[in-house]
C-alpha positions in Angstrom: 18.6 8.8 -14.5 17.1 9.2 -18.2 13.8 9.9 -17.1 13.8 12.0 -13.7 10.1 12.8 -13.8 9.3 9.1 -12.9 11.9 8.8 -10.1 10.8 12.2 -8.7 7.3 10.9 -8.6 8.2 7.8 -6.6 10.4 9.8 -4.2 7.7 12.2 -3.6 5.0 9.3 -2.7 7.5 7.5 -0.4 8.2 10.8 1.3 4.6 11.3 1.8 4.2 8.1 3.5 7.3 7.9 5.6 8.4 11.6 5.8 11.9 10.3 4.7 13.0 11.2 1.0 14.9 8.6 -0.8 17.6 9.4 -3.3 18.0 7.9 -7.0 20.6 5.5 -5.6 18.6 4.2 -2.8 15.6 3.7 -5.2 17.8 1.5 -7.3 19.8 -0.1 -4.9 16.8 -0.8 -2.8 15.9 -3.7 -5.3 18.9 -5.9 -4.2 18.1 -6.0 -0.6 14.4 -7.3 -1.6 13.7 -10.8 -0.8 11.7 -11.4 -4.0 12.3 -13.2 -7.4 14.9 -11.6 -9.8 12.0 -11.3 -12.3 9.9 -9.3 -10.2 13.0 -7.2 -9.3 13.6 -6.5 -13.1 10.2 -5.6 -13.7 10.3 -3.1 -10.8 13.5 -1.8 -12.1 12.0 -1.1 -15.4 9.0 0.5 -13.8 11.5 3.1 -12.0 13.3 3.8 -15.1 10.4 4.0 -17.4 11.1 0.8 -19.5 7.6 -0.7 -19.1 6.2 -0.8 -22.7 2.4 -0.3 -22.2 -0.3 2.4 -23.4 0.9 5.3 -25.1 4.1 3.5 -26.0 2.5 1.6 -28.8 0.2 4.0 -30.3 2.6 5.3 -32.9 3.9 2.1 -34.0 2.6 0.6 -37.1 0.8 -2.8 -36.6 1.2 -2.7 -32.7 -1.6 0.1 -31.9 -3.9 -2.6 -30.5 -1.2 -3.3 -27.6 -1.9 0.2 -26.4 -5.4 -0.9 -25.2 -6.3 -3.1 -22.3 -7.0 -6.5 -23.2 -9.1 -7.4 -20.4 -11.4 -4.3 -20.6 -11.8 -5.0 -24.3 -12.9 -8.7 -23.6 -15.0 -8.0 -20.7 -16.7 -4.6 -21.3 -15.9 -4.2 -24.9 -14.2 -0.9 -24.2 -11.0 0.4 -25.7 -9.1 1.8 -23.2 -5.4 2.9 -23.3 -3.5 1.0 -20.8 -0.8 3.1 -18.9 0.8 1.7 -15.9 -1.6 3.3 -13.6 -4.6 1.5 -15.4 -2.6 -1.9 -15.6 -1.6 -1.8 -11.6 -4.3 0.2 -9.9 -7.2 1.2 -12.1 -8.4 -2.0 -14.2 -11.3 -3.4 -12.8 -11.2 -6.7 -15.0 -7.5 -7.8 -14.6 -7.9 -9.0 -11.1 -5.7 -6.5 -9.4 -8.7 -4.9 -7.1 -9.3 -8.1 -5.1 -5.5 -8.7 -5.1 -4.9 -5.2 -3.5 -7.8 -5.7 -1.2 -6.0 -8.9 0.2 -2.9 -7.4 0.3 -4.4 -4.4 2.4 -5.9 -7.3 4.9 -2.5 -8.9 5.2 -1.1 -5.7 5.9 -3.7 -4.8 8.6 -3.1 -8.2 10.6 0.5 -7.6 10.3 1.1 -4.0 12.0 -0.8 -1.2 13.3 0.4 1.2 10.9 -2.3 2.5 8.5 -2.4 1.1 4.9 -0.8 3.7 2.5 -2.9 5.1 -0.1 -1.6 3.4 -3.2 -0.7 5.3 -6.2 2.0 4.3 -9.1 4.6 6.4 -7.6 4.5 4.5 -4.1 4.6 1.3 -6.1 7.5 2.4 -8.1 9.4 3.8 -5.0 8.6 0.8 -2.5 12.1 -0.7 -2.9 13.0 2.6 -1.2 10.4 2.5 1.6 11.8 3.1 5.0 9.7 4.0 8.2 11.3 5.7 11.0 11.7 3.6 14.3 11.0 0.4 12.4 11.3 -2.3 14.9 8.8 -4.5 13.4 10.4 -4.5 9.8 7.2 -2.9 8.5 9.1 -1.1 5.5 10.3 -4.7 4.5 7.1 -6.2 4.7 5.3 -3.3 2.6 8.2 -3.6 0.0 7.4 -7.6 -0.4 3.6 -7.2 -0.2 3.6 -4.3 -3.0 6.0 -6.2 -5.3 4.4 -9.6 -4.8 0.9 -8.1 -5.7 2.0 -6.4 -8.8 
């Protein structure tokens, strides 16, 4: 893969949570088996190959510098915060992600005794390759779907 740092971070986070380390091939092929819309699959595939255009990507492009900033934080708090994927999917308090993740966590806790994993951008990127040992209740598939639908 072109940017091996991003897939390696995803593989590390998946391994931390499942004790199983996926391969690059498993990361990319995991999208095919997910039961989600093609548009979300494309978004997640772009995340893993580093093709999401946000944050610092826009800073050095004349006329597009403002796209680097979080529009939600600017509107609500009049703050100019550069918006990398971490901010967009996990850290922004103004875009609705926090209550979405809280609801997702509650759904997870009602469906399985497994603990809710500590979320990170790496785990989100690696979610198509999540696979728990002795997964008789299909918790891996459930977590993949919950994460992909929440983003």
